[in-house]
N, C-alpha and C positions, 0 to 999 in steps of 0.2 A: 496495287490500288494505293491510288494516295488517300494521306491521314488528312483528316477532316482540320481545319482548324478550329482552335479554344473558340475563335469569334464567328465561329462560322453557326446557323441558327439553323433546329432540327426541322426538319418537313414538318409545315403549317405551321411553325413559330415567325414566319415572316413576314403572316398576314394581323399581325396586331392590329387591334381597333382601333382607329385613334378619334378624337374629340374634333370638332367641330375646326376650334381652335389648333389645330395637328400639331397638340402634344399627345401624347402617347396615354391616352389615361387608363391601359391597365400593363401600364411599363413594370416591367420586374415579373411580371405576370407568370411568365414560358418554366423559370427557372425553380419557380414554387410548383408547379405542377409536373414538371422532371421528374423533381423528387418527393412526389407526392406529400408536400406542407398544404396547408391551407392556407390560403392568404390572407393577411392581418389586414381586419375590416375596422378604422377609422369610427367611431360611434361618440356622439357626445355622450357628458358621464349622465346625466337627465335629459330622456327626451322630454319633448315639449305635454305630451301626453301624459308622464308623469311626473310633471313636473308639481301638482297639487301635492302627491304622494310625499314628494322630497319637502315641500316647505311642512307634510302635518308632522314627518318623521322628525324633523329639525325642532317644530315646537313640541315636539312629545319628548325630546330630550331635554331644551329646558327648561320644559315644567318637572319633570324627574330630577334636575340638577336642585331645583330648589324646594324639592322637599325636604324635614328633616330628617336624620337619620333614623333607621329600626329602632324601638325602644331596646338595650342588651335585657337579657334576663334576670331576673333576680338571682339574686350568688350569695351564698353562704359558706365564708371557709370555716371547718368545723376543726378544731385542736381538740384530738381526743385521745382520753388514753388506753391502751393497749386492750388494757382488761374488756372492755366495750367492741372490741372490734368486731366479733362476730354479727350480734348487733348490727352495727352500724354500717356494715357493709352490707346485709339484706333489706335495713331501713331505706338506704339512699335512692334507690329506684321508687319505691312508694312515695315520700315523700316526692320526686320531680314528677309521679301520674300525680298523684290529688293536691298537690301545693303550689305544682307548675313553680318550684325553687330548684334549684340548681346545689348540692353540697359539694363542697372540695374539703374531701377530710385527708388532714394531717397526723397518722397515727405515731404514739414513741410512747415513750414515759413520761408519765405526769408531770416530773422535776423540768425535765430537758425541753417538754412545751411549752412550761410556765416561762421558763426563761426566755424562751424566743420568743414568746406574746413581751416581756417586759423589754426587751431587748429592741426589738421592730415594731413593737405597735398596729401588728398587721395581724387579725386574724380578729372574727364576727363571733364565735362559739368557744366555750372551755367547757370541757366533760371530761374532768378526771376520772382515775382510778378509784379515789376516796374525797370525803368530804375534808379530809386534812388538807389537799392539796388547795381546795376549792376555800379554805380556809386562808391562806398564807396567799394566795390571788389577790380576795377581798383586802386582806393587809396594806399588800404594796399597791392598792388602788387599778389592777389589772379589770377586775368586774366588776357590774354592778350589782352589788347584796340585793337588790330589790327584787331582779329576776330571777333566785336563786329560785332549784326545782330537784327536787329529789325523783330520780329515775327507779333505781333499783338499790337490791341490799347485797355484801358479799359477807361472807363467815374465813375465817382465817382457817386453814387444816394443811393435815399432814397427809400427802400424795404419794402412792407407789406406782409400779408398774401392775398390768394388772393380773389379776391372780397372784401377788405379793409373791414373787420368787426369793425374795432375800427374809421373807418374814420376821418385819420392819412391823413390831406391833406399838412401839412409843419411842418418845422423840430422843430418847437415849442411845435405844440401838444404833442411831444417825452416829451414833463413836465407833462399831466396828470396828475392825479391820476388811478394808476391802468393801464398804459398802460408799459408795458416790453422794453426793447430795452437792443440791445448790437452791440458791431463791435470786430473788431479783437486789440487785443492786439495792440497797436499804437509803441512800441518799436521794434516790433518783424515782424507785417502781414504789409504788405504796403496797403490794405484797412482800416488797421485798421489808419495806418497812414493818409490816405486823408481823413478818417472819420471823425480824428480830427481838419486837415483844414476844412472841412464842416461847422463844429461846429464852427470852430473860424471865418471863414467871416459872421456869422448870430450871432458872439455874445454869444452864449451859449452853449461854452465848459463848465464851471465850472457850470452849471445847470445839462447840460445832463450824462458828466462822473462820478456825484457823484449818479448816479441812473443806470448808465448801467453797462451791463456783458460785459466781455471781454474774447475774445477765442481764442485761441491757432494758430489759422491758418483761411484765406479762408474759404476752404471745413469746417472745422468748424461751422462758422460763417452765413456761408448759412445755413446747416443743424441743426440749430436752431432753424431757422424761418418756414423750410420747415418740421421740424417734432412739432411747434406751440406750441416749449418751448420759446419762447420769441411774440412781435407781432410787431418789425420792426428792422430792422436791416441798418448801417452804411454800406456799400459795393461797389460791381461792377454793375453797368446793366447789368451783362454778367448773373448771380446768377438767374435773370427770366427766363433765358434761361436752364438752371440747372434744374430748377422745373418751365415749365412752366402752372404745373395743380395746385401749392399751393403759386408762389410767381407772383407777379406783382410788378410794379416800381411805384413811385409817381411822376410826375412833379417836378421840381422845375426851380429856378429863374437862367437863366445860369452865372449870376452874382454871387451865392455863388458857381461854382464849383473851385473848387482851379486849376483844370486844366487835361490834360488826359496823363493818363499812359501807360509808352510802355514795353511790354514784349519784351525783351531783351534774348540774348545770347551769350555768348562767353566763350572760351575754356581756360582753366586752365595752368598756368602755370607748373603745373607738372603733367600733363595729359598722363599718361603711354603711348595710341599713339596720337596723337594732329592729324593725316592725318585722322584717323577714326574718334575722335570728331568731325572735320571741316565737313566732311562727313554728319554727324547726324545732325550738324548744319544748313546746308545746305537744307538738306531734308525736316525738318520743315520751311522752307521760300518758300520753294520751289511752285509749282502748287498745285501738291499732297498735301502739307502740308499746304498751304491757305486755300481748301480747306474741310480739316479738322476743322482750325478754321471758317471759315465763319460757318459750319453746327454744329458747338455747340454754336451758337450764337456770338463771338468774331469780332470786327472791325478790318478788317485786309488792312482799308487804316486809316490816322487823321481823324478823322469829323472836320467840319466845325468851327474856331473859332468863338464863339458867337461877338456879336456887341461889339466895344471897346477892344475886349481881342487879345493879340496876338496868334501869333501860336501854336496848342499844341508844351506840351514839350517833345517830342517822339525821341528828342536827348538827355535829361537829363538838367541838369544846375539848377534843383531848379523849384518853380513856382512864377510867377512874381506876386508879390501884396500879397503873402501869408506869413503870420506870422512867418514863420520860425519856426523849434523845441526850439531856445531859446524867441519866444514871445511865447508861449500855454503852460501853466500853469502846473504847473505838475496834476499828473491822482491822482484822489481821491484814496487815500490809502480802502475807505471802498466799491470802486466797484468790485464785486468778480470776478475774475478767470472763465471761464466756458469753459467747455471739454468737447467736440464729440470726442469719439474714430471713430479712422482710418482718424482723420482732421490731 
């Protein structure tokens, strides 16, 4: 049987319908049908019946283009010492819900945060771990002193592992062989600075600092004890509330306590939205905020002073009877700097 030529039409395909002008209106129709494809149809982008709708869409797009961009949500960049980390983390969702303000936290050591504020002039609210650092921020012109608000109170303490397995009952026990001790870096961490003052009052700063490790933040030094990396730390009594199943405090002679620190807050001089920053600070000091402070073990009222001592140093200005930085010997260079992720 002879092979059909490729140019031959299949049966019925020779009867293509022609137009009155003699042109084949459906030229190419047969090959599309042979392969089961849909013949393409040329249609106008907009039919006459949809012309009004097309004009409406164009007009709507033009109007939207002329509208101003949506207003950005209020945002406050909060520089907070790690001593207040649990409270800040719980308060942020509440502030977002109640004040409609987005708080962006930057948590770390109070000294390092103050350095960042000075160098970058970026940050709206400063909440250091003690009033000492806020006073330095005021002296450096970083924050507005009129906006200062006290939020909570911190008491220096000697803390050990739960049930005190190493039987540490006094600061002198830190010198025993095999006892691992740490504190925050005194130059940048408020808890470390107060821990050094505590040792100075007991005349043990040189011996203890020669063996003590140093952590970069309050949270880091607390984590060292909670994870068993050390046997004792010098920090804040509130650390025992952070890890109630792992940490406990050791009672000390009240005469050794160098003073009570205040967790304050203040609005920076270069805040992008000072009004929003003040609202956040006021919320942290409100009844709602103080309830969160108390729930995490912070004191919301200054503790009564020990016999023979003045009022707690909630307003700052140093600590009476404290040797001060000038009287504290330099840190031993052999003391390692301990780190903890997330501190």
